Wavefront OBJ file of the C-alpha trace (Angstrom):
o trace
v 73.734 92.840 -24.982
v 70.368 91.129 -24.601
v 71.620 88.619 -22.056
v 73.153 91.396 -19.898
v 70.453 94.062 -20.122
v 68.965 93.316 -16.741
v 72.127 92.474 -14.898
v 73.223 94.788 -12.069
v 76.536 96.577 -12.014
v 79.311 94.189 -11.007
v 80.167 94.415 -7.379
v 76.648 95.050 -6.116
v 76.382 91.450 -4.935
v 79.554 91.696 -2.881
v 80.677 95.339 -2.515
v 83.111 94.372 0.240
v 85.278 92.262 -2.042
v 88.948 93.319 -1.706
v 89.244 94.457 -5.323
v 86.181 96.670 -4.819
v 87.101 98.488 -1.593
v 86.038 101.757 -3.181
v 84.197 102.682 -6.338
v 87.240 104.594 -7.528
v 89.410 101.507 -7.117
v 86.791 99.523 -9.009
v 86.720 102.123 -11.800
v 90.499 101.949 -12.086
v 90.435 98.164 -12.192
v 87.863 98.348 -14.975
v 89.950 100.779 -17.002
v 93.232 98.931 -16.399
v 91.814 95.471 -17.149
v 89.672 96.495 -20.109
v 90.880 94.658 -23.189
v 87.929 95.342 -25.457
v 89.391 98.406 -27.126
v 92.436 99.029 -29.228
v 92.927 102.332 -27.386
v 94.653 100.544 -24.513
v 97.482 98.083 -24.824
v 99.211 96.174 -22.098
v 101.993 98.702 -21.646
v 99.570 101.572 -21.258
v 97.392 99.809 -18.718
v 100.479 98.979 -16.678
v 101.658 102.603 -16.910
v 98.201 103.817 -15.902
v 98.136 101.609 -12.843
v 101.616 102.609 -11.687
v 101.388 106.361 -12.327
v 97.929 106.677 -10.808
v 98.839 104.716 -7.696
v 99.933 107.751 -5.654
v 96.760 109.594 -6.504
v 94.655 106.607 -5.558
v 96.311 106.329 -2.179
v 95.292 109.910 -1.327
v 91.894 109.846 -3.021
v 90.300 106.503 -2.194
v 89.497 107.285 1.425
v 88.027 110.645 0.453
v 86.065 108.985 -2.335
v 84.565 106.584 0.190
v 83.662 109.631 2.348
v 81.929 111.259 -0.625
v 79.921 108.085 -1.205
v 78.933 107.944 2.443
v 77.976 111.607 2.808
v 76.067 111.701 -0.460
v 74.419 108.335 0.293
v 75.333 107.004 -3.165
v 74.308 103.567 -4.301
v 76.882 101.263 -5.863
v 76.080 102.275 -9.427
v 76.445 105.971 -8.653
v 79.790 105.258 -7.018
v 81.109 103.397 -10.061
v 80.050 106.134 -12.477
v 81.430 108.840 -10.200
v 84.703 106.907 -10.067
v 84.934 106.805 -13.846
v 84.211 110.529 -14.168
v 86.825 111.192 -11.489
v 89.358 109.087 -13.393
v 88.787 111.103 -16.562
v 89.118 114.430 -14.734
v 91.959 113.687 -12.347
v 94.151 111.679 -14.735
v 92.883 112.606 -18.206
v 96.000 111.349 -19.970
v 95.138 107.820 -18.775
v 91.363 107.968 -19.211
v 91.062 107.007 -22.874
v 88.634 104.225 -22.017
v 85.901 106.589 -20.846
v 86.874 109.914 -22.431
v 84.650 111.600 -24.946
v 86.008 111.696 -28.480
v 84.484 115.130 -29.071
v 87.297 117.741 -29.011
v 84.870 120.265 -27.542
v 84.591 118.175 -24.376
v 88.365 118.070 -23.809
v 88.508 114.395 -22.938
v 85.892 114.395 -20.153
v 83.953 111.225 -19.456
v 81.308 110.423 -22.041
v 78.043 108.781 -21.015
v 78.177 106.464 -24.029
v 81.812 105.501 -23.391
v 81.132 104.747 -19.725
v 78.047 102.714 -20.630
v 79.949 100.643 -23.211
v 82.787 99.998 -20.797
v 80.405 98.829 -18.085
v 78.368 96.716 -20.506
v 81.590 94.830 -21.354
v 81.907 94.189 -17.641
v 78.337 92.873 -17.505
v 76.311 95.913 -16.518
v 73.010 97.061 -17.970
v 73.578 100.026 -20.314
v 70.645 101.925 -18.849
v 72.269 101.960 -15.405
v 74.917 104.430 -16.565
v 72.334 106.760 -18.069
v 70.265 106.579 -14.911
v 73.284 107.663 -12.877
v 73.959 110.758 -15.010
v 70.334 111.819 -15.450
v 69.364 115.302 -14.243
v 67.343 113.880 -11.353
v 69.994 111.315 -10.427
v 71.873 111.637 -7.163
v 75.166 112.676 -8.763
v 73.764 115.764 -10.485
v 70.987 116.504 -8.010
v 73.547 116.715 -5.194
v 75.970 118.821 -7.202
v 78.741 116.219 -7.461
v 79.001 116.112 -11.261
v 77.930 118.433 -14.034
v 76.882 117.911 -17.630
v 79.120 119.818 -19.994
v 77.346 122.383 -22.190
v 75.613 120.904 -25.196
v 72.799 121.873 -27.475
v 69.242 120.785 -26.631
v 69.313 118.340 -29.557
v 72.248 116.392 -28.088
v 70.951 113.146 -26.516
v 71.964 112.111 -23.025
v 74.098 109.260 -24.322
v 76.275 111.651 -26.328
v 76.873 114.107 -23.514
v 80.077 114.415 -21.505
v 80.288 114.822 -17.745
v 82.829 116.247 -15.321
v 83.299 116.623 -11.594
v 82.104 119.897 -10.153
v 84.857 122.049 -8.681
v 83.892 121.312 -5.050
v 83.932 117.559 -5.720
v 87.330 117.630 -7.429
v 88.741 119.839 -4.670
v 87.418 117.491 -1.991
v 88.909 114.400 -3.637
v 92.273 116.158 -3.880
v 92.083 117.364 -0.256
v 92.046 120.983 -1.479
v 90.108 123.908 -0.049
v 86.528 123.914 -1.329
v 86.259 127.685 -1.073
v 86.409 129.338 -4.470
v 87.195 133.059 -4.143
v 86.067 133.653 -7.711
v 82.505 133.322 -6.478
v 82.825 136.855 -5.151
v 81.471 135.982 -1.747
v 78.120 134.875 -3.124
v 78.428 131.643 -1.143
v 79.184 132.038 2.545
v 80.211 129.240 4.861
v 79.619 129.615 8.575
v 81.017 127.020 10.941
v 80.396 126.400 14.596
v 81.237 129.349 16.790
v 84.456 129.412 18.804
v 82.400 130.970 21.616
v 79.519 129.195 23.370
v 76.223 130.212 21.767
v 74.061 129.190 24.751
v 70.291 128.677 24.314
v 70.593 124.897 24.601
v 66.836 124.344 24.296
v 66.751 126.245 20.992
v 69.719 124.294 19.624
v 67.947 121.059 20.538
v 64.769 122.242 18.827
v 66.772 123.105 15.705
v 68.424 119.674 15.701
v 64.973 118.089 15.776
v 63.676 120.421 13.055
v 66.654 119.746 10.772
v 65.955 116.014 10.947
v 62.548 116.611 9.370
v 63.426 119.604 7.169
v 63.378 117.403 4.056
v 59.660 116.886 4.695
v 58.704 120.276 6.145
v 60.918 123.238 5.162
v 62.288 125.184 8.099
v 62.103 128.964 8.507
v 64.413 130.354 11.206
v 64.778 133.944 12.369
v 66.199 135.853 15.304
v 69.594 136.948 16.657
v 72.404 134.435 16.066
v 70.080 132.277 13.945
v 72.967 131.393 11.626
v 75.292 130.403 14.457
v 72.664 128.268 16.163
v 71.876 126.537 12.868
v 75.592 125.820 12.444
v 75.700 124.420 15.982
v 72.631 122.243 15.432
v 73.843 120.918 12.075
v 77.165 119.753 13.500
v 79.100 120.751 10.381
v 78.023 124.313 9.739
v 75.904 126.013 7.095
v 76.336 127.280 3.545
v 74.443 130.487 2.830
v 73.158 131.513 -0.574
v 71.107 134.611 -1.357
v 67.542 133.902 -2.461
v 68.072 135.942 -5.633
v 70.967 133.603 -6.577
v 68.839 130.456 -6.616
v 68.362 131.047 -10.347
v 72.126 130.681 -10.887
v 72.356 126.958 -11.664
v 76.144 126.763 -11.403
v 76.299 128.610 -8.084
v 73.453 126.547 -6.625
v 75.143 123.335 -7.811
v 78.343 124.311 -6.006
v 76.378 125.196 -2.881
v 74.676 121.794 -2.880
v 78.012 120.017 -3.360
v 79.668 121.928 -0.530
v 76.766 121.039 1.776
v 77.035 117.335 0.921
v 80.814 117.129 1.093
v 81.275 119.221 4.236
v 78.155 117.932 5.976
v 76.581 121.392 6.010
v 73.008 122.650 5.796
v 71.971 124.821 2.840
v 70.476 128.092 4.104
v 68.715 130.645 1.908
v 68.958 134.257 3.096
v 67.840 137.602 1.699
v 64.218 136.616 1.004
v 63.189 140.188 1.823
v 65.282 141.480 -1.120
v 63.401 139.494 -3.763
v 61.405 141.258 -6.424
v 57.715 140.191 -6.516
v 58.172 137.898 -9.533
v 61.191 136.247 -7.896
v 59.273 135.730 -4.652
v 56.555 133.864 -6.560
v 59.109 131.281 -7.706
v 60.644 130.721 -4.253
v 58.221 128.043 -2.943
v 58.811 125.862 -6.023
v 62.584 126.312 -5.723
v 62.476 125.187 -2.097
v 60.397 122.141 -2.994
v 63.079 121.164 -5.511
v 65.752 121.061 -2.800
v 64.391 119.307 0.302
v 66.211 120.039 3.530
v 66.896 123.682 2.663
v 66.439 126.187 5.506
v 65.170 129.736 4.995
v 66.750 132.431 7.157
v 64.854 135.587 8.071
v 65.208 138.596 10.330
v 61.745 139.353 11.664
v 59.355 136.638 10.537
v 57.684 138.923 7.980
v 59.559 137.043 5.257
v 57.091 134.195 5.785
v 54.547 136.203 3.802
v 56.391 135.177 0.650
v 56.003 131.481 1.483
v 52.216 131.327 1.693
v 52.094 128.488 -0.831
v 54.432 126.309 1.219
v 53.869 124.516 4.508
v 56.747 125.820 6.636
v 57.823 125.177 10.193
v 58.802 128.457 11.881
v 61.348 128.605 14.673
v 62.359 131.870 16.343
v 65.781 132.119 17.961
v 65.649 134.172 21.176
v 68.300 136.721 22.047
v 71.050 135.434 24.338
v 70.372 136.054 28.009
v 72.851 137.761 30.361
v 74.342 134.415 31.410
v 74.824 133.416 27.755
v 76.470 136.744 26.988
v 78.735 136.555 30.008
v 79.766 133.010 29.087
v 80.687 134.168 25.577
v 82.718 137.148 26.829
v 84.491 134.985 29.399
v 85.256 132.224 26.898
v 86.956 134.778 24.677
v 88.782 136.879 27.256
v 88.732 135.102 30.600
v 87.756 136.941 33.766
v 88.250 140.653 33.027
v 87.201 143.630 35.190
v 83.892 145.064 33.987
v 82.799 141.940 32.134
v 79.591 141.588 34.189
v 78.441 145.138 33.487
v 79.241 144.915 29.767
v 77.373 141.611 29.477
v 74.396 143.121 31.312
v 74.107 146.412 29.410
v 75.179 145.422 25.916
v 72.587 142.949 24.711
v 74.737 141.726 21.852
v 74.268 138.455 19.991
v 77.194 136.063 20.241
v 78.307 136.867 16.678
v 78.924 140.479 17.671
v 80.473 139.517 20.991
v 82.979 137.530 18.920
v 83.777 140.721 16.973
v 84.194 142.659 20.218
v 86.489 139.986 21.658
v 88.709 140.184 18.577
v 88.760 143.978 18.914
v 89.894 143.713 22.548
v 92.555 141.117 21.742
v 93.914 143.267 18.910
v 94.246 146.307 21.199
v 95.900 144.206 23.901
v 98.308 142.750 21.352
v 99.284 146.204 20.070
v 99.555 147.949 23.425
v 100.756 145.094 25.598
v 98.353 146.192 28.361
v 95.740 144.121 30.117
v 92.091 144.630 29.124
v 89.970 146.722 31.479
v 86.332 147.768 31.810
v 86.737 150.832 29.563
v 88.277 148.775 26.750
v 85.478 146.189 26.970
v 82.791 148.879 26.879
v 84.393 150.567 23.870
v 84.713 147.262 22.005
v 81.075 146.446 22.793
v 79.931 149.811 21.415
v 81.983 149.286 18.260
v 80.587 145.783 17.790
v 77.014 146.894 18.397
v 77.177 149.470 15.626
v 73.976 149.030 13.645
v 74.197 148.881 9.869
v 72.178 151.932 8.894
v 71.535 153.800 5.675
v 70.497 157.360 4.908
v 67.241 156.951 6.848
v 69.066 156.926 10.208
v 72.161 158.591 11.565
v 74.368 157.926 14.523
v 74.392 160.701 17.111
v 77.133 161.522 19.604
v 76.522 160.317 23.140
v 79.179 162.155 25.144
v 76.914 163.908 27.653
v 75.778 163.414 31.240
v 72.859 164.317 33.497
v 74.489 167.645 34.375
v 74.108 168.725 30.746
v 70.310 168.520 31.046
v 68.430 171.482 32.513
v 64.910 170.295 33.346
v 62.417 170.487 36.216
v 62.479 167.721 38.798
v 59.558 165.685 37.398
v 60.782 165.089 33.822
v 64.318 164.610 35.141
v 63.088 161.933 37.553
v 61.173 160.149 34.792
v 64.228 160.156 32.528
v 66.350 158.651 35.290
v 63.656 155.977 35.768
v 63.826 155.050 32.066
v 67.606 154.770 32.332
v 67.367 152.670 35.495
v 64.852 150.309 33.884
v 67.123 149.744 30.912
v 70.070 149.078 33.212
v 68.257 146.512 35.370
v 65.517 145.186 33.095
v 66.801 141.604 32.815
v 67.199 141.252 36.553
v 63.702 142.600 37.189
v 61.871 141.006 34.279
v 63.629 137.634 34.084
v 65.275 136.902 37.416
v 62.446 138.380 39.473
v 59.707 137.052 37.189
v 57.983 140.301 36.189
v 58.086 139.340 32.504
v 55.837 136.297 33.032
v 52.603 136.658 31.116
v 53.367 140.123 29.790
v 53.816 139.045 26.180
v 56.086 142.039 25.668
v 59.681 142.260 24.588
v 62.280 143.525 27.059
v 62.480 146.966 25.513
v 61.022 150.215 26.779
v 59.010 152.707 24.721
v 58.930 156.329 25.869
v 57.698 159.485 24.204
v 59.186 162.930 24.766
v 56.763 165.790 24.105
v 57.322 169.512 24.200
v 58.222 172.563 22.122
v 61.249 172.546 19.875
v 64.504 173.238 21.691
v 63.395 172.012 25.121
v 65.934 169.172 25.281
v 64.221 166.076 23.834
v 67.112 165.064 21.589
v 69.605 166.007 24.291
v 67.784 163.745 26.759
v 67.995 160.818 24.329
v 71.733 161.426 23.987
v 72.160 161.523 27.768
v 70.275 158.242 28.298
v 72.380 156.500 25.637
v 75.568 157.944 27.131
v 74.641 156.881 30.670
v 74.156 153.317 29.446
v 77.237 153.380 27.215
v 75.085 152.663 24.151
v 74.882 154.026 20.620
v 72.044 156.376 19.610
v 70.373 156.024 16.202
v 68.288 159.071 15.325
v 65.514 158.620 12.755
v 63.230 161.332 11.411
v 59.911 159.529 11.010
v 58.630 162.149 8.599
v 61.309 161.072 6.098
v 60.179 157.441 6.246
v 56.523 158.046 5.392
v 55.884 157.392 1.719
v 52.821 157.792 -0.468
v 53.693 154.526 -2.188
v 51.916 151.425 -0.974
v 54.142 149.358 1.330
v 57.154 151.691 1.096
v 56.738 153.056 4.642
v 56.814 149.535 6.093
v 59.908 148.683 4.047
v 61.635 151.826 5.310
v 60.767 150.961 8.912
v 61.871 147.380 8.341
v 65.350 148.563 7.395
v 65.636 150.605 10.590
v 64.544 147.852 12.964
v 66.544 145.202 11.127
v 69.648 147.394 11.464
v 69.012 147.872 15.180
v 68.360 144.188 15.889
v 71.381 142.495 17.299
v 72.857 145.792 18.451
v 72.495 147.713 21.677
v 71.525 150.950 19.974
v 68.911 153.285 21.399
v 66.402 154.048 18.632
v 65.259 157.680 18.679
v 62.352 158.531 16.353
v 61.828 162.258 15.832
v 58.674 163.852 14.409
v 56.530 160.976 15.707
v 53.296 162.796 14.865
v 54.107 162.145 11.177
v 52.886 158.591 11.733
v 50.947 158.693 15.003
v 48.918 161.823 14.300
v 45.169 161.877 14.966
v 42.887 160.980 12.094
v 39.348 162.248 11.877
v 38.127 159.057 10.258
v 38.615 156.628 7.426
v 37.635 158.586 4.347
v 39.539 156.778 1.614
v 42.051 154.047 0.854
v 44.948 156.268 1.931
v 43.414 156.688 5.408
v 42.944 152.935 5.723
v 46.525 152.354 4.665
v 47.804 154.984 7.099
v 46.111 153.057 9.894
v 47.958 149.942 8.737
v 51.238 151.887 8.921
v 50.489 152.844 12.529
v 49.574 149.266 13.403
v 52.738 147.933 11.821
v 54.998 150.456 13.568
v 53.337 149.678 16.897
v 53.897 145.975 16.297
v 57.583 146.476 15.465
v 58.140 148.800 18.419
v 56.521 146.420 20.890
v 58.457 143.444 19.505
v 61.776 145.306 19.588
v 64.020 144.195 22.432
v 65.865 147.478 22.774
v 64.947 150.983 23.925
v 62.742 153.060 21.620
v 62.349 156.783 22.259
v 59.934 158.927 20.268
v 59.729 162.716 20.177
v 57.070 165.183 19.046
v 56.652 168.935 19.353
v 52.867 168.572 19.376
v 51.449 166.156 21.914
v 47.950 167.286 20.979
v 48.451 165.757 17.558
v 49.167 162.278 18.945
v 46.346 159.770 19.117
v 45.492 159.025 22.756
v 45.007 155.344 21.940
v 48.663 155.223 21.005
v 49.799 157.150 24.086
v 48.151 154.542 26.327
v 50.428 151.852 24.884
v 53.636 153.642 25.853
v 55.714 152.871 28.935
v 56.324 156.552 29.643
v 55.280 159.959 28.320
v 57.628 162.714 29.471
v 56.738 166.400 29.078
v 59.568 168.814 28.303
v 58.289 172.271 29.314
v 59.745 175.575 28.239
v 62.254 176.636 30.913
v 61.296 179.121 33.585
v 63.552 182.001 34.599
v 65.700 179.847 36.885
v 66.015 177.217 34.171
v 67.020 179.836 31.615
v 69.670 181.197 34.023
v 71.098 177.689 34.358
v 71.001 177.158 30.580
v 72.932 180.363 29.900
v 75.528 179.236 32.416
v 75.839 175.746 30.944
v 75.740 176.711 27.258
v 78.581 179.230 27.457
v 81.466 176.808 27.959
v 83.890 177.441 30.836
v 86.746 177.598 28.337
v 85.132 180.480 26.421
v 86.471 183.972 27.390
v 83.779 186.023 29.182
v 83.797 189.771 29.765
v 82.883 191.071 33.188
v 79.856 192.914 31.807
v 77.871 189.714 31.125
v 74.595 189.773 33.110
v 73.077 186.280 33.050
v 70.246 187.327 35.369
v 69.112 189.953 32.864
v 69.293 187.485 29.980
v 67.264 184.894 31.896
v 64.621 187.352 33.084
v 64.037 189.240 29.833
v 64.320 186.677 27.066
v 61.972 183.709 27.073
v 63.967 181.272 24.991
v 64.186 177.494 25.040
v 67.479 175.709 25.525
v 67.876 175.399 21.760
v 67.337 179.140 21.307
v 69.797 180.009 24.071
v 72.414 177.733 22.544
v 71.992 179.397 19.143
v 72.226 182.891 20.675
v 75.335 181.985 22.673
v 77.000 180.479 19.608
v 76.248 183.575 17.503
v 77.683 185.767 20.283
v 80.856 183.679 20.396
v 81.363 184.090 16.640
v 80.964 187.868 16.962
v 83.466 187.994 19.820
v 85.987 185.912 17.891
v 85.603 188.217 14.881
v 86.172 191.264 17.127
v 89.241 189.632 18.631
v 88.105 189.751 22.257
v 86.029 188.097 24.949
v 82.289 187.495 24.737
v 80.533 190.665 25.901
v 76.963 191.406 26.864
v 76.347 193.262 23.594
v 77.333 190.110 21.666
v 74.842 188.047 23.650
v 71.895 190.407 23.180
v 72.670 190.615 19.462
v 72.634 186.827 19.411
v 69.231 186.944 21.093
v 67.987 189.424 18.486
v 69.089 187.076 15.698
v 67.171 184.242 17.352
v 64.093 186.470 17.784
v 64.211 187.269 14.069
v 64.240 183.550 13.215
v 61.227 183.014 15.457
v 59.385 186.010 13.988
v 59.299 187.857 17.299
v 59.563 191.634 17.676
v 62.591 193.304 19.202
v 60.863 195.453 21.856
v 62.322 198.078 24.141
v 60.528 196.405 27.048
v 62.596 193.280 26.485
v 65.979 194.684 25.532
v 65.869 197.897 27.658
v 69.281 199.585 27.590
v 70.490 197.270 24.834
v 67.670 198.167 22.451
v 69.678 200.792 20.588
v 72.634 198.408 20.316
v 70.396 195.840 18.681
v 68.720 198.364 16.372
v 72.090 199.566 15.141
v 72.559 196.150 13.668
l 1 2 3 4 5 6 7 8 9 10 11 12 13 14 15 16 17 18 19 20 21 22 23 24 25 26 27 28 29 30 31 32 33 34 35 36 37 38 39 40 41 42 43 44 45 46 47 48 49 50 51 52 53 54 55 56 57 58 59 60 61 62 63 64 65 66 67 68 69 70 71 72 73 74 75 76 77 78 79 80 81 82 83 84 85 86 87 88 89 90 91 92 93 94 95 96 97 98 99 100 101 102 103 104 105 106 107 108 109 110 111 112 113 114 115 116 117 118 119 120 121 122 123 124 125 126 127 128 129 130 131 132 133 134 135 136 137 138 139 140 141 142 143 144 145 146 147 148 149 150 151 152 153 154 155 156 157 158 159 160 161 162 163 164 165 166 167 168 169 170 171 172 173 174 175 176 177 178 179 180 181 182 183 184 185 186 187 188 189 190 191 192 193 194 195 196 197 198 199 200 201 202 203 204 205 206 207 208 209 210 211 212 213 214 215 216 217 218 219 220 221 222 223 224 225 226 227 228 229 230 231 232 233 234 235 236 237 238 239 240 241 242 243 244 245 246 247 248 249 250 251 252 253 254 255 256 257 258 259 260 261 262 263 264 265 266 267 268 269 270 271 272 273 274 275 276 277 278 279 280 281 282 283 284 285 286 287 288 289 290 291 292 293 294 295 296 297 298 299 300 301 302 303 304 305 306 307 308 309 310 311 312 313 314 315 316 317 318 319 320 321 322 323 324 325 326 327 328 329 330 331 332 333 334 335 336 337 338 339 340 341 342 343 344 345 346 347 348 349 350 351 352 353 354 355 356 357 358 359 360 361 362 363 364 365 366 367 368 369 370 371 372 373 374 375 376 377 378 379 380 381 382 383 384 385 386 387 388 389 390 391 392 393 394 395 396 397 398 399 400 401 402 403 404 405 406 407 408 409 410 411 412 413 414 415 416 417 418 419 420 421 422 423 424 425 426 427 428 429 430 431 432 433 434 435 436 437 438 439 440 441 442 443 444 445 446 447 448 449 450 451 452 453 454 455 456 457 458 459 460 461 462 463 464 465 466 467 468 469 470 471 472 473 474 475 476 477 478 479 480 481 482 483 484 485 486 487 488 489 490 491 492 493 494 495 496 497 498 499 500 501 502 503 504 505 506 507 508 509 510 511 512 513 514 515 516 517 518 519 520 521 522 523 524 525 526 527 528 529 530 531 532 533 534 535 536 537 538 539 540 541 542 543 544 545 546 547 548 549 550 551 552 553 554 555 556 557 558 559 560 561 562 563 564 565 566 567 568 569 570 571 572 573 574 575 576 577 578 579 580 581 582 583 584 585 586 587 588 589 590 591 592 593 594 595 596 597 598 599 600 601 602 603 604 605 606 607 608 609 610 611 612 613 614 615 616 617 618 619 620 621 622 623 624 625 626 627 628 629 630 631 632 633 634 635 636 637 638 639 640 641 642 643 644 645 646 647 648 649 650 651 652 653 654 655 656
C-alpha cells in the first residue's frame, strides 16, 4: 500500500487509451479482470462481460455525456462507473458490492477503494470522490445510503440517484411521484421575442455562479429557458430543505443541461427566508425567480444581480400568435388589445386549435378574442371577483362630460402602445403603460357599470376588488393582500377595479401614532404598485371629499358621476325596464322621472321589485307596481313617502 499511496488512478496519464474509452468501460474492465478476490472466478468474469455487453453498448455514450456535462475528473468517472455497475447489473457486481444486507448490494466505498488500490490507485482517491462536497454528490449524481452518524465514510454504501440511473438507461427523468414539486420548462414552441433581454440573460447566466441572479417579470421563466439553451428546472423555495428533492433537481439540471430556478420566495415564512441566502451560496449558479422585485427584500445578505423581463411588445405578441395559428382574421387587434405574455398566448393558441379541431371550422376574430380572454384569466382568490362585461355604451346613462371622459380612457387603452411607443410619448415618462382613473359620485350613479362597459368595449376581463376588505390592522398584511391582487393581474389583460378607494386613500389629519405612519406606508405602497402596473386600474369612491388631493393629482383622470337629472332619470327608467318585460299601458315614465329623485341603482331596484310584483299577480308591469317599488327604495334610503311626491298614488302606497 505504501508504494501506491500517492499514485493517481490508472488511466489518468492516458485517458484516450482504447481500453479506457469511457469510465464505465474502465470500471467493467477492472471488475472483469480483477483476480484478487475469491468472489470472482474465470467463468463468472466471462459471464459478466458477455451478459453486460448489451447494456454497455447503450450506456457508454450516455456515460460519457454525463461526465462531460458534470465536468467530472477521471477519478470521479471511475468511481461513478463502479457505482453504476453495482446498480445496473447488481448480480455481477460482487467486486464492489457492500456485504451489509441492509445496503442490498450497492457499491461500498471500502470495496471500491480496495479494488482500485489493487489496480494501483491511492485509497484516499475513492473517498475523495464520494465525499459530501465531492462532485458526484454535490451535483446530485450519486447518493449515500442511509446510515447512522457513527458509520465512517469508508463503511458507507452509495447508489446512483434516480435521475442519473434513468439518464444512463435512456429513460424519462421525470418522476411523477414527486407530485409536481419539480417543474421542468423547456424552450417555448412560440417565439418569445425580447432579443436584447435574452442576450442579457445569457450573459448573466455565465456569471451566475459568482453573482446570483434574480429575475422577475412576465415570461421570465420562458426567457430563462431560452437563454439557458436547455431549459430550466423549478423548485419552490420552501422545498430547498428537502435534501432528496434538491438532489434530484441538481441532477436533472446537470444531465439535461438546465438551469436551477428557485420560485415562491414570497411564500416563505420569516425563519425560512433567513436561511435562503446561505442555501443559495451553497448552490452557485442558481437563479431566483420573482414576480415584482419585492422578493429581493429577503436577499439583503446576498449580493444579487437583478434583471427585469419586460412585457412583450405588440410585435412580439403578433409574432407569437402568428407562429401558432398563421395569418388569421383579427390577429392584429387581438395582439394589440390583449397584452398577454407569450406563455398565455400559447394557452390561447391551444384553445383555438382545439375548437377548430372539434368544429372543423376556420378560426376567426371572435374565436381569437374569446381564447385571449380565457387565457388572460387572472388567478384570483376571495379578495377579488370577476365581473360580467357584456354591456355597451348605450347601457350607460350619463351627461356628456363624464361620458366623453370615459370614452377617452377607453381610446387610450386601445391605442396606448401606438401612441406611447411608436410615436415616442413614453420617452422620459418613467411610467408604465397603464392608465389610472378614479370614478367619484354617489352610490348607484353608474361607477361599476362604467368599469364593466370599458372592459367590454376592449374585450377584457374585469376584476373587482373592494379595497376596504384588503385593509388589515396587522402590520404588513395590507401589502400582502395587495400583492396577491397585482400578482394575479400581471400577465393578464384584466381591468382592475378597486371599489371603496377612500378606505386607503382617505385624508389623514396628521401622524399621531405608529398606525398613522403605517397607513401612510400603505398608501405609498399602493401608489407604487398602481403606477408600476402595466394594465388599466380604475378606482371608485362615493366620497371624493374624503380623498387626499395629493393622491388625486397623480391620477390620469378623475371622472365625476353626478346624480341624474330628470331627463337622465327618464332615460334610466326606459333602459332598466327591459324591452322583453310586459308593460301595461298605464305606465307613466315622465311622472316617475319628474317626481322621484333616484339614482340609476335606485331605479333599477325599484323596477326589479315592480317586476316581481307583476309576476306574482300574473300580469304585466303596471304603474302601481312601479310606485310601490319606489316606495320600497325610499324606505331603504330612510326617505318619507310624501303626498307631494306620490300624488294620486299615495293611497296605493300607504295601503301597503
